[in-house]
C-alpha positions as a Markdown table, in Angstrom:
| # | Residue | x | y | z |
|---|---|---|---|---|
| 1 | Met | 0.0 | 0.0 | 0.0 |
| 2 | Lys | 1.7 | 3.2 | -1.2 |
| 3 | Val | 0.0 | 6.2 | 0.3 |
| 4 | Gly | 1.7 | 9.1 | -1.4 |
| 5 | Val | 3.3 | 12.4 | -0.4 |
| 6 | Ile | 2.1 | 15.3 | 1.7 |
| 7 | Lys | 4.2 | 18.2 | 0.5 |
| 8 | Asp | 3.1 | 21.0 | 2.9 |
| 9 | Val | 2.9 | 20.0 | 6.5 |
| 10 | Ser | 3.2 | 23.6 | 7.9 |
| 11 | Gly | -0.6 | 24.0 | 8.3 |
| 12 | Met | -1.3 | 20.6 | 9.8 |
| 13 | Gly | -1.3 | 21.8 | 13.4 |
| 14 | Ile | 1.4 | 19.3 | 14.5 |
| 15 | Arg | 2.7 | 20.0 | 17.9 |
| 16 | Pro | 5.9 | 18.0 | 18.0 |
| 17 | Gln | 7.7 | 16.8 | 21.1 |
| 18 | Asn | 10.8 | 15.8 | 19.0 |
| 19 | Pro | 12.9 | 18.9 | 18.1 |
| 20 | Val | 13.5 | 17.5 | 14.6 |
| 21 | Leu | 9.8 | 17.4 | 13.6 |
| 22 | Pro | 9.5 | 21.2 | 13.0 |
| 23 | Met | 12.1 | 20.8 | 10.3 |
| 24 | Val | 10.0 | 18.2 | 8.4 |
| 25 | Lys | 9.0 | 19.6 | 5.0 |
| 26 | Glu | 7.5 | 16.5 | 3.3 |
| 27 | Val | 5.9 | 13.3 | 4.6 |
| 28 | Arg | 5.7 | 9.9 | 3.0 |
| 29 | Gln | 4.0 | 6.7 | 4.2 |
| 30 | Thr | 4.6 | 3.2 | 2.9 |
| 31 | Thr | 4.4 | -0.4 | 3.8 |
| 32 | Asp | 7.2 | -1.3 | 1.4 |
| 33 | Val | 10.4 | -2.0 | 3.4 |
| 34 | Ala | 12.6 | -1.7 | 0.2 |
| 35 | Glu | 11.1 | 1.7 | -0.4 |
| 36 | Val | 11.9 | 2.7 | 3.2 |
| 37 | Ala | 15.5 | 1.6 | 2.8 |
| 38 | Ala | 15.8 | 3.5 | -0.5 |
| 39 | Ile | 14.4 | 6.7 | 1.0 |
| 40 | Met | 16.5 | 6.3 | 4.2 |
| 41 | Ser | 19.7 | 6.0 | 2.1 |
| 42 | Asn | 19.2 | 9.7 | 1.3 |
| 43 | Met | 20.4 | 11.6 | 4.5 |
| 44 | Asp | 17.5 | 14.1 | 4.2 |
| 45 | Trp | 14.9 | 11.7 | 5.6 |
| 46 | Val | 14.0 | 10.5 | 9.1 |
| 47 | Val | 11.6 | 7.9 | 10.3 |
| 48 | Ile | 8.7 | 9.6 | 12.2 |
| 49 | Ala | 6.7 | 6.5 | 13.1 |
| 50 | Ala | 6.2 | 2.9 | 12.4 |
| 51 | Thr | 3.0 | 1.1 | 13.3 |
| 52 | Met | 1.9 | -2.5 | 12.8 |
| 53 | Gly | -1.4 | -3.0 | 11.1 |
| 54 | Gly | -3.9 | -5.8 | 11.7 |
| 55 | Asp | -2.8 | -7.3 | 8.4 |
| 56 | Gly | 0.7 | -7.9 | 9.8 |
| 57 | Lys | 2.3 | -5.1 | 7.6 |
| 58 | Cys | 4.2 | -2.3 | 9.1 |
| 59 | Leu | 3.2 | 1.3 | 8.0 |
| 60 | Phe | 6.2 | 3.6 | 8.0 |
| 61 | Thr | 5.9 | 7.4 | 8.1 |
| 62 | Leu | 9.0 | 9.2 | 6.9 |
| 63 | Gly | 9.8 | 12.9 | 6.9 |
| 64 | Arg | 12.2 | 14.9 | 4.7 |
| 65 | Val | 14.0 | 17.6 | 6.6 |
| 66 | Asn | 16.1 | 20.6 | 5.6 |
């Protein structure tokens, strides 16, 4: 399940507890581990969250930072 890209997160009303989160400029979600590895090989990305779904797949949320 590829969810797509949210390009502008500034108006989402996120109140981060992690000091890195205000620097996130783009968010992606995916269940594809190979895609996560490819995205994470670019040093501009961090993992924001990973949750396990009822179907046994892990949903990763990644953020691009500047």
